[in-house]
py3Dmol code that shows the C-alpha trace and the ligand (Angstrom):
import py3Dmol

protein = """\
ATOM      1  CA  MET A   1     100.019  66.681 102.203  1.00  0.00           C
ATOM      2  CA  GLY A   2     102.210  69.266 100.501  1.00  0.00           C
ATOM      3  CA  LEU A   3      99.866  72.149 101.273  1.00  0.00           C
ATOM      4  CA  ALA A   4     101.366  75.593 101.302  1.00  0.00           C
ATOM      5  CA  ALA A   5     102.035  75.991 105.006  1.00  0.00           C
ATOM      6  CA  THR A   6     101.322  79.682 104.932  1.00  0.00           C
ATOM      7  CA  SER A   7      98.265  79.546 102.654  1.00  0.00           C
ATOM      8  CA  SER A   8      95.770  82.062 103.865  1.00  0.00           C
ATOM      9  CA  CYS A   9      93.249  81.784 101.081  1.00  0.00           C
ATOM     10  CA  TRP A  10      91.595  78.867  99.276  1.00  0.00           C
ATOM     11  CA  ILE A  11      90.511  79.303  95.649  1.00  0.00           C
ATOM     12  CA  GLY A  12      88.906  76.293  93.995  1.00  0.00           C
ATOM     13  CA  THR A  13      86.534  75.261  91.289  1.00  0.00           C
ATOM     14  CA  SER A  14      84.140  72.414  90.616  1.00  0.00           C
ATOM     15  CA  TRP A  15      83.558  71.773  86.944  1.00  0.00           C
ATOM     16  CA  LYS A  16      80.245  70.073  87.816  1.00  0.00           C
ATOM     17  CA  MET A  17      78.970  68.056  84.794  1.00  0.00           C
ATOM     18  CA  THR A  18      81.036  69.857  82.152  1.00  0.00           C
ATOM     19  CA  LYS A  19      84.134  69.074  80.051  1.00  0.00           C
ATOM     20  CA  THR A  20      85.144  66.218  77.836  1.00  0.00           C
ATOM     21  CA  LEU A  21      88.387  64.415  78.561  1.00  0.00           C
ATOM     22  CA  ALA A  22      90.182  66.510  75.943  1.00  0.00           C
ATOM     23  CA  GLU A  23      88.843  69.743  77.448  1.00  0.00           C
ATOM     24  CA  ALA A  24      89.814  68.652  80.948  1.00  0.00           C
ATOM     25  CA  ARG A  25      93.314  67.712  79.757  1.00  0.00           C
ATOM     26  CA  ARG A  26      93.797  71.077  78.035  1.00  0.00           C
ATOM     27  CA  TYR A  27      92.685  73.023  81.112  1.00  0.00           C
ATOM     28  CA  ALA A  28      94.845  71.002  83.500  1.00  0.00           C
ATOM     29  CA  ALA A  29      97.898  71.113  81.242  1.00  0.00           C
ATOM     30  CA  GLY A  30      97.540  74.888  80.933  1.00  0.00           C
ATOM     31  CA  LEU A  31      97.110  75.252  84.679  1.00  0.00           C
ATOM     32  CA  ALA A  32     100.213  73.154  85.387  1.00  0.00           C
ATOM     33  CA  GLU A  33     102.259  75.120  82.867  1.00  0.00           C
ATOM     34  CA  THR A  34     101.164  78.457  84.363  1.00  0.00           C
ATOM     35  CA  LEU A  35     101.794  77.408  87.961  1.00  0.00           C
ATOM     36  CA  GLN A  36     105.256  76.133  87.106  1.00  0.00           C
ATOM     37  CA  ALA A  37     106.086  79.375  85.336  1.00  0.00           C
ATOM     38  CA  ARG A  38     104.487  81.570  88.009  1.00  0.00           C
ATOM     39  CA  PRO A  39     104.743  79.741  91.369  1.00  0.00           C
ATOM     40  CA  GLU A  40     104.031  83.024  93.182  1.00  0.00           C
ATOM     41  CA  LEU A  41     100.368  82.605  92.166  1.00  0.00           C
ATOM     42  CA  THR A  42      99.969  79.996  94.883  1.00  0.00           C
ATOM     43  CA  ASP A  43     102.404  81.384  97.472  1.00  0.00           C
ATOM     44  CA  ALA A  44      99.537  82.556  99.633  1.00  0.00           C
ATOM     45  CA  VAL A  45      96.763  80.508  98.026  1.00  0.00           C
ATOM     46  CA  GLN A  46      95.712  76.876  98.208  1.00  0.00           C
ATOM     47  CA  ALA A  47      94.233  76.077  94.805  1.00  0.00           C
ATOM     48  CA  PHE A  48      91.893  73.131  94.212  1.00  0.00           C
ATOM     49  CA  VAL A  49      90.185  71.690  91.162  1.00  0.00           C
ATOM     50  CA  ILE A  50      87.259  69.274  91.199  1.00  0.00           C
ATOM     51  CA  PRO A  51      86.686  67.670  87.784  1.00  0.00           C
ATOM     52  CA  PRO A  52      84.003  65.129  86.887  1.00  0.00           C
ATOM     53  CA  HIS A  53      84.978  61.550  87.794  1.00  0.00           C
ATOM     54  CA  THR A  54      85.721  60.717  84.153  1.00  0.00           C
ATOM     55  CA  ALA A  55      88.600  63.208  84.090  1.00  0.00           C
ATOM     56  CA  LEU A  56      90.096  62.658  87.553  1.00  0.00           C
ATOM     57  CA  ALA A  57      92.975  60.385  86.575  1.00  0.00           C
ATOM     58  CA  GLU A  58      93.916  62.449  83.543  1.00  0.00           C
ATOM     59  CA  VAL A  59      93.820  65.738  85.458  1.00  0.00           C
ATOM     60  CA  ASP A  60      95.921  64.094  88.186  1.00  0.00           C
ATOM     61  CA  ARG A  61      98.466  63.100  85.536  1.00  0.00           C
ATOM     62  CA  GLN A  62      98.590  66.625  84.128  1.00  0.00           C
ATOM     63  CA  LEU A  63      99.001  68.197  87.583  1.00  0.00           C
ATOM     64  CA  GLN A  64     101.683  65.805  88.850  1.00  0.00           C
ATOM     65  CA  HIS A  65     104.441  68.459  88.934  1.00  0.00           C
ATOM     66  CA  VAL A  66     102.275  71.006  90.738  1.00  0.00           C
ATOM     67  CA  GLN A  67     100.715  68.706  93.346  1.00  0.00           C
ATOM     68  CA  ALA A  68     101.992  70.913  96.162  1.00  0.00           C
ATOM     69  CA  GLN A  69     100.121  73.843  94.621  1.00  0.00           C
ATOM     70  CA  VAL A  70      96.801  72.306  93.569  1.00  0.00           C
ATOM     71  CA  LEU A  71      94.628  69.826  95.412  1.00  0.00           C
ATOM     72  CA  LEU A  72      92.601  67.515  93.224  1.00  0.00           C
ATOM     73  CA  GLY A  73      89.089  66.662  94.383  1.00  0.00           C
ATOM     74  CA  ALA A  74      86.118  64.472  93.440  1.00  0.00           C
ATOM     75  CA  GLN A  75      82.569  65.848  93.316  1.00  0.00           C
ATOM     76  CA  ASN A  76      81.071  62.967  95.266  1.00  0.00           C
ATOM     77  CA  ALA A  77      81.883  59.527  96.625  1.00  0.00           C
ATOM     78  CA  HIS A  78      79.923  56.786  98.370  1.00  0.00           C
ATOM     79  CA  TRP A  79      80.377  56.107 102.076  1.00  0.00           C
ATOM     80  CA  GLU A  80      81.069  52.378 101.644  1.00  0.00           C
ATOM     81  CA  ASP A  81      84.524  51.301 100.527  1.00  0.00           C
ATOM     82  CA  ALA A  82      83.316  48.860  97.871  1.00  0.00           C
ATOM     83  CA  GLY A  83      80.344  46.742  96.914  1.00  0.00           C
ATOM     84  CA  ALA A  84      77.106  46.479  94.959  1.00  0.00           C
ATOM     85  CA  TRP A  85      76.347  50.186  94.528  1.00  0.00           C
ATOM     86  CA  THR A  86      75.768  50.515  90.799  1.00  0.00           C
ATOM     87  CA  GLY A  87      76.752  53.878  89.408  1.00  0.00           C
ATOM     88  CA  GLU A  88      78.637  55.042  92.486  1.00  0.00           C
ATOM     89  CA  ILE A  89      82.341  55.402  93.167  1.00  0.00           C
ATOM     90  CA  SER A  90      83.975  54.940  96.571  1.00  0.00           C
ATOM     91  CA  VAL A  91      86.451  57.171  98.385  1.00  0.00           C
ATOM     92  CA  PRO A  92      89.289  54.651  97.818  1.00  0.00           C
ATOM     93  CA  GLN A  93      88.454  54.645  94.096  1.00  0.00           C
ATOM     94  CA  ALA A  94      88.472  58.448  93.987  1.00  0.00           C
ATOM     95  CA  ALA A  95      91.789  58.435  95.842  1.00  0.00           C
ATOM     96  CA  ASP A  96      93.155  55.827  93.440  1.00  0.00           C
ATOM     97  CA  ALA A  97      92.323  58.222  90.585  1.00  0.00           C
ATOM     98  CA  GLY A  98      94.238  61.009  92.346  1.00  0.00           C
ATOM     99  CA  ALA A  99      91.647  62.786  94.501  1.00  0.00           C
ATOM    100  CA  ARG A 100      92.794  64.186  97.843  1.00  0.00           C
ATOM    101  CA  LEU A 101      89.541  65.941  98.648  1.00  0.00           C
ATOM    102  CA  ILE A 102      85.890  64.844  98.435  1.00  0.00           C
ATOM    103  CA  GLU A 103      83.082  67.333  97.878  1.00  0.00           C
ATOM    104  CA  ILE A 104      80.066  66.381 100.002  1.00  0.00           C
ATOM    105  CA  GLY A 105      76.508  67.660 100.217  1.00  0.00           C
ATOM    106  CA  HIS A 106      76.451  70.205  97.412  1.00  0.00           C
ATOM    107  CA  SER A 107      72.917  71.619  97.207  1.00  0.00           C
ATOM    108  CA  GLU A 108      72.509  70.106  93.731  1.00  0.00           C
ATOM    109  CA  ARG A 109      73.126  66.677  95.246  1.00  0.00           C
ATOM    110  CA  ARG A 110      70.844  67.346  98.189  1.00  0.00           C
ATOM    111  CA  GLU A 111      68.068  68.575  95.877  1.00  0.00           C
ATOM    112  CA  HIS A 112      68.305  66.159  92.959  1.00  0.00           C
ATOM    113  CA  PHE A 113      69.848  63.054  94.514  1.00  0.00           C
ATOM    114  CA  GLY A 114      68.324  62.989  97.959  1.00  0.00           C
ATOM    115  CA  GLU A 115      71.533  63.589  99.876  1.00  0.00           C
ATOM    116  CA  THR A 116      70.420  64.041 103.479  1.00  0.00           C
ATOM    117  CA  VAL A 117      72.296  65.325 106.510  1.00  0.00           C
ATOM    118  CA  GLU A 118      72.737  61.673 107.598  1.00  0.00           C
ATOM    119  CA  ILE A 119      74.280  60.790 104.251  1.00  0.00           C
ATOM    120  CA  THR A 120      76.646  63.764 104.408  1.00  0.00           C
ATOM    121  CA  ALA A 121      77.766  62.594 107.857  1.00  0.00           C
ATOM    122  CA  LEU A 122      78.542  59.108 106.500  1.00  0.00           C
ATOM    123  CA  LYS A 123      80.462  60.565 103.574  1.00  0.00           C
ATOM    124  CA  VAL A 124      82.487  62.934 105.771  1.00  0.00           C
ATOM    125  CA  ARG A 125      83.555  59.937 107.852  1.00  0.00           C
ATOM    126  CA  ALA A 126      84.411  57.896 104.771  1.00  0.00           C
ATOM    127  CA  ALA A 127      86.625  60.676 103.419  1.00  0.00           C
ATOM    128  CA  LEU A 128      88.434  61.084 106.756  1.00  0.00           C
ATOM    129  CA  ARG A 129      88.814  57.312 107.183  1.00  0.00           C
ATOM    130  CA  HIS A 130      90.847  57.230 104.002  1.00  0.00           C
ATOM    131  CA  GLY A 131      92.877  60.363 104.687  1.00  0.00           C
ATOM    132  CA  LEU A 132      91.059  62.647 102.255  1.00  0.00           C
ATOM    133  CA  ARG A 133      89.733  66.108 103.081  1.00  0.00           C
ATOM    134  CA  PRO A 134      85.946  66.435 103.144  1.00  0.00           C
ATOM    135  CA  LEU A 135      84.637  69.646 101.551  1.00  0.00           C
ATOM    136  CA  LEU A 136      81.205  69.932 103.128  1.00  0.00           C
ATOM    137  CA  CYS A 137      78.798  72.241 101.277  1.00  0.00           C
ATOM    138  CA  VAL A 138      75.903  73.833 103.133  1.00  0.00           C
ATOM    139  CA  GLY A 139      73.373  76.494 102.234  1.00  0.00           C
ATOM    140  CA  GLU A 140      69.769  77.523 102.610  1.00  0.00           C
ATOM    141  CA  PRO A 141      67.012  78.025 100.020  1.00  0.00           C
ATOM    142  CA  ALA A 142      65.551  81.515  99.474  1.00  0.00           C
ATOM    143  CA  SER A 143      62.432  80.674 101.523  1.00  0.00           C
ATOM    144  CA  VAL A 144      64.574  79.974 104.603  1.00  0.00           C
ATOM    145  CA  ARG A 145      66.570  83.152 104.081  1.00  0.00           C
ATOM    146  CA  ASP A 146      63.323  85.124 103.744  1.00  0.00           C
ATOM    147  CA  ALA A 147      62.067  83.629 107.010  1.00  0.00           C
ATOM    148  CA  ASP A 148      65.280  84.852 108.639  1.00  0.00           C
ATOM    149  CA  GLU A 149      66.315  81.308 109.522  1.00  0.00           C
ATOM    150  CA  ALA A 150      69.449  80.928 107.403  1.00  0.00           C
ATOM    151  CA  GLU A 151      71.930  80.697 110.243  1.00  0.00           C
ATOM    152  CA  GLU A 152      70.021  78.022 112.153  1.00  0.00           C
ATOM    153  CA  PHE A 153      69.546  76.072 108.921  1.00  0.00           C
ATOM    154  CA  ILE A 154      73.195  76.008 107.893  1.00  0.00           C
ATOM    155  CA  LEU A 155      74.483  75.391 111.406  1.00  0.00           C
ATOM    156  CA  ALA A 156      72.165  72.377 111.626  1.00  0.00           C
ATOM    157  CA  GLN A 157      73.578  71.079 108.331  1.00  0.00           C
ATOM    158  CA  VAL A 158      77.151  71.488 109.581  1.00  0.00           C
ATOM    159  CA  ARG A 159      76.401  70.104 113.043  1.00  0.00           C
ATOM    160  CA  GLY A 160      74.675  67.057 111.591  1.00  0.00           C
ATOM    161  CA  ALA A 161      77.508  66.283 109.187  1.00  0.00           C
ATOM    162  CA  LEU A 162      80.344  66.811 111.665  1.00  0.00           C
ATOM    163  CA  ALA A 163      78.820  65.471 114.892  1.00  0.00           C
ATOM    164  CA  GLY A 164      81.169  63.280 116.897  1.00  0.00           C
ATOM    165  CA  LEU A 165      84.385  64.182 115.066  1.00  0.00           C
ATOM    166  CA  ASP A 166      87.438  64.801 117.213  1.00  0.00           C
ATOM    167  CA  SER A 167      89.554  67.917 116.901  1.00  0.00           C
ATOM    168  CA  ALA A 168      92.154  66.285 114.644  1.00  0.00           C
ATOM    169  CA  GLN A 169      89.391  65.182 112.250  1.00  0.00           C
ATOM    170  CA  LEU A 170      87.681  68.579 112.310  1.00  0.00           C
ATOM    171  CA  ALA A 171      90.992  70.227 111.494  1.00  0.00           C
ATOM    172  CA  ARG A 172      90.935  68.476 108.096  1.00  0.00           C
ATOM    173  CA  VAL A 173      87.396  69.542 107.172  1.00  0.00           C
ATOM    174  CA  LEU A 174      86.586  72.353 104.762  1.00  0.00           C
ATOM    175  CA  VAL A 175      83.144  73.932 104.879  1.00  0.00           C
ATOM    176  CA  ALA A 176      81.689  75.837 101.926  1.00  0.00           C
ATOM    177  CA  TYR A 177      78.708  78.078 102.579  1.00  0.00           C
ATOM    178  CA  GLU A 178      76.781  78.320  99.327  1.00  0.00           C
ATOM    179  CA  PRO A 179      73.314  79.847  99.671  1.00  0.00           C
ATOM    180  CA  ILE A 180      71.134  78.017  97.140  1.00  0.00           C
ATOM    181  CA  TRP A 181      69.680  81.277  95.813  1.00  0.00           C
ATOM    182  CA  ALA A 182      73.184  82.456  94.939  1.00  0.00           C
ATOM    183  CA  ILE A 183      74.262  79.415  92.891  1.00  0.00           C
ATOM    184  CA  GLY A 184      74.197  78.913  89.152  1.00  0.00           C
ATOM    185  CA  GLU A 185      72.691  80.709  86.179  1.00  0.00           C
ATOM    186  CA  HIS A 186      69.468  81.530  88.037  1.00  0.00           C
ATOM    187  CA  GLY A 187      71.304  82.670  91.145  1.00  0.00           C
ATOM    188  CA  ARG A 188      72.557  86.079  92.093  1.00  0.00           C
ATOM    189  CA  PRO A 189      75.706  86.728  94.104  1.00  0.00           C
ATOM    190  CA  ALA A 190      75.125  87.315  97.776  1.00  0.00           C
ATOM    191  CA  THR A 191      76.246  90.737  98.940  1.00  0.00           C
ATOM    192  CA  ALA A 192      78.851  91.276 101.617  1.00  0.00           C
ATOM    193  CA  GLN A 193      76.095  92.620 103.814  1.00  0.00           C
ATOM    194  CA  GLU A 194      73.975  89.460 103.379  1.00  0.00           C
ATOM    195  CA  LEU A 195      76.963  87.244 104.115  1.00  0.00           C
ATOM    196  CA  ALA A 196      78.154  88.971 107.265  1.00  0.00           C
ATOM    197  CA  ALA A 197      75.756  87.235 109.680  1.00  0.00           C
ATOM    198  CA  PRO A 198      76.003  83.669 108.315  1.00  0.00           C
ATOM    199  CA  PHE A 199      79.793  83.854 108.225  1.00  0.00           C
ATOM    200  CA  ALA A 200      79.897  85.303 111.718  1.00  0.00           C
ATOM    201  CA  ALA A 201      77.725  82.397 112.907  1.00  0.00           C
ATOM    202  CA  LEU A 202      79.876  79.795 111.138  1.00  0.00           C
ATOM    203  CA  ASP A 203      83.024  81.435 112.423  1.00  0.00           C
ATOM    204  CA  ARG A 204      81.785  81.449 116.009  1.00  0.00           C
ATOM    205  CA  ALA A 205      80.722  77.820 115.902  1.00  0.00           C
ATOM    206  CA  TYR A 206      83.413  76.245 113.692  1.00  0.00           C
ATOM    207  CA  GLY A 207      85.992  78.835 112.573  1.00  0.00           C
ATOM    208  CA  ALA A 208      88.644  77.760 115.045  1.00  0.00           C
ATOM    209  CA  GLN A 209      88.000  74.041 114.564  1.00  0.00           C
ATOM    210  CA  VAL A 210      87.799  73.371 110.827  1.00  0.00           C
ATOM    211  CA  GLU A 211      90.541  73.931 108.288  1.00  0.00           C
ATOM    212  CA  ALA A 212      88.719  76.677 106.363  1.00  0.00           C
ATOM    213  CA  VAL A 213      85.290  78.136 105.643  1.00  0.00           C
ATOM    214  CA  LEU A 214      84.693  79.131 102.020  1.00  0.00           C
ATOM    215  CA  TYR A 215      82.018  81.072 100.167  1.00  0.00           C
ATOM    216  CA  GLY A 216      80.434  79.849  96.921  1.00  0.00           C
ATOM    217  CA  GLY A 217      77.649  81.111  94.662  1.00  0.00           C
ATOM    218  CA  SER A 218      78.063  83.294  91.546  1.00  0.00           C
ATOM    219  CA  VAL A 219      81.608  84.241  92.480  1.00  0.00           C
ATOM    220  CA  ASN A 220      83.248  86.088  89.601  1.00  0.00           C
ATOM    221  CA  GLN A 221      86.295  88.171  88.794  1.00  0.00           C
ATOM    222  CA  ASP A 222      84.466  91.374  89.777  1.00  0.00           C
ATOM    223  CA  ASN A 223      83.188  90.366  93.216  1.00  0.00           C
ATOM    224  CA  ALA A 224      85.933  87.968  94.394  1.00  0.00           C
ATOM    225  CA  ALA A 225      88.141  90.549  96.107  1.00  0.00           C
ATOM    226  CA  GLU A 226      85.248  91.994  98.073  1.00  0.00           C
ATOM    227  CA  LEU A 227      83.943  88.559  99.079  1.00  0.00           C
ATOM    228  CA  LEU A 228      87.390  87.586 100.382  1.00  0.00           C
ATOM    229  CA  GLU A 229      87.342  90.569 102.717  1.00  0.00           C
ATOM    230  CA  ILE A 230      84.260  89.346 104.601  1.00  0.00           C
ATOM    231  CA  PRO A 231      85.280  88.319 108.131  1.00  0.00           C
ATOM    232  CA  GLY A 232      85.253  84.529 108.435  1.00  0.00           C
ATOM    233  CA  VAL A 233      85.702  83.884 104.690  1.00  0.00           C
ATOM    234  CA  ASP A 234      88.868  81.829 104.114  1.00  0.00           C
ATOM    235  CA  GLY A 235      88.412  81.346 100.403  1.00  0.00           C
ATOM    236  CA  LEU A 236      86.106  80.937  97.420  1.00  0.00           C
ATOM    237  CA  PHE A 237      84.502  77.945  95.737  1.00  0.00           C
ATOM    238  CA  VAL A 238      83.687  78.765  92.141  1.00  0.00           C
ATOM    239  CA  GLY A 239      81.614  77.227  89.367  1.00  0.00           C
ATOM    240  CA  ARG A 240      80.983  78.970  86.054  1.00  0.00           C
ATOM    241  CA  SER A 241      83.524  81.784  86.361  1.00  0.00           C
ATOM    242  CA  ALA A 242      86.374  79.284  86.620  1.00  0.00           C
ATOM    243  CA  TRP A 243      85.293  76.818  83.934  1.00  0.00           C
ATOM    244  CA  GLY A 244      87.626  78.576  81.523  1.00  0.00           C
ATOM    245  CA  LEU A 245      91.296  78.464  82.517  1.00  0.00           C
ATOM    246  CA  ASP A 246      91.773  82.225  82.050  1.00  0.00           C
ATOM    247  CA  GLY A 247      88.891  82.873  84.428  1.00  0.00           C
ATOM    248  CA  TYR A 248      90.383  80.579  87.062  1.00  0.00           C
ATOM    249  CA  LEU A 249      93.842  82.122  86.711  1.00  0.00           C
ATOM    250  CA  GLU A 250      92.340  85.570  87.166  1.00  0.00           C
ATOM    251  CA  LEU A 251      90.679  84.391  90.388  1.00  0.00           C
ATOM    252  CA  LEU A 252      93.956  82.876  91.583  1.00  0.00           C
ATOM    253  CA  LYS A 253      95.598  86.254  91.010  1.00  0.00           C
ATOM    254  CA  ILE A 254      92.911  87.963  93.087  1.00  0.00           C
ATOM    255  CA  GLY A 255      93.354  85.335  95.801  1.00  0.00           C
ATOM    256  CA  ALA A 256      97.139  85.727  95.720  1.00  0.00           C
ATOM    257  CA  SER A 257      96.973  89.449  96.213  1.00  0.00           C
ATOM    258  CA  HIS A 258      94.430  89.034  99.020  1.00  0.00           C
ATOM    259  CA  GLY A 259      96.550  86.286 100.595  1.00  0.00           C
ATOM    260  CA  ARG A 260      99.702  88.381 100.437  1.00  0.00           C
ATOM    261  CA  ALA A 261      98.005  91.390 102.009  1.00  0.00           C
ATOM    262  CA  HIS A 262      96.446  89.207 104.700  1.00  0.00           C
ATOM    263  CA  ARG A 263      99.750  87.514 105.437  1.00  0.00           C
ATOM    264  CA  GLY A 264     101.381  90.930 105.607  1.00  0.00           C
ATOM    265  CA  ARG A 265      98.878  91.924 108.253  1.00  0.00           C
ATOM    266  CA  LEU A 266      99.471  88.735 110.219  1.00  0.00           C
ATOM    267  CA  ASP A 267     103.252  89.108 109.990  1.00  0.00           C
ATOM    268  CA  GLY A 268     103.127  92.763 110.901  1.00  0.00           C
TER     269      GLY A 268
END
"""
ligand_1 = """\
10
LIG
O 77.938 75.656 93.143
C 78.943 76.344 93.052
C 80.258 75.798 93.448
O 80.067 74.597 94.110
C 78.906 77.711 92.536
O 78.483 77.715 91.216
P 78.495 79.086 90.420
O 79.804 79.773 90.730
O 78.384 78.698 88.967
O 77.312 79.877 90.903
"""
view = py3Dmol.view(width=600, height=400)
view.addModel(protein, "pdb")
view.setStyle({"model": 0}, {"cartoon": {"style": "trace"}})
view.addModel(ligand_1, "xyz")
view.setStyle({"model": 1}, {"stick": {}})
view.zoomTo()
view.show()
């Protein structure tokens, strides 16, 4: 798939429901230009960008010369390949527009669009069936965290979505742990201390089987380096702080320096 073989750190962004076509084109063109001029930014990083469906094909066009450096993703796709599903798009349609990754089960989709564990399982299978990487998002609400049940909650979400997959399929899955209370303008970033136990639990259960486990929720240029140091964190999934290209490039730089240091440790 053209992924950096040695990538030790994933840094990606979902634009959620933001950006006109012109804004998406400008961002993607600027990203492509920067990555061509400074390929070292992704030497130790796998970058990914998840635009709204309306901009997928155009962003794909803009990123065509840096496809080995940036994975393009879609924010959602239906589990059926085609049919009478008004308002939905299928995995083959997302792939046709350039997507190589499908985001599944973001808490905003679970909360506002009724996406259940069963639905996430169907969508994971649809993505894999068509050779795309599923990016499964899991995370607990504040009430579950306060009841000290976060780990059970997120492991049940992952288990339900990935049940029955073989090891080759699991090896293509990305998991993003995004506590709901940490996401968006009303969220606050989780601290390294709060994240230690959930990431340890995810690592124990799935770390060796899935491609990567990422953290998301109010990631910014000030906390990214510290978050990347948490054991079990293989990368960051970013909303608002990467909606401007400069913000995303800054995060890529932080990821690159983390990735290089990490690789140095592995090599040494
Ligand atoms: O939901 C997120 C990524 O999927 C995170 O959003 P924010 O970085 O804006 O909190």
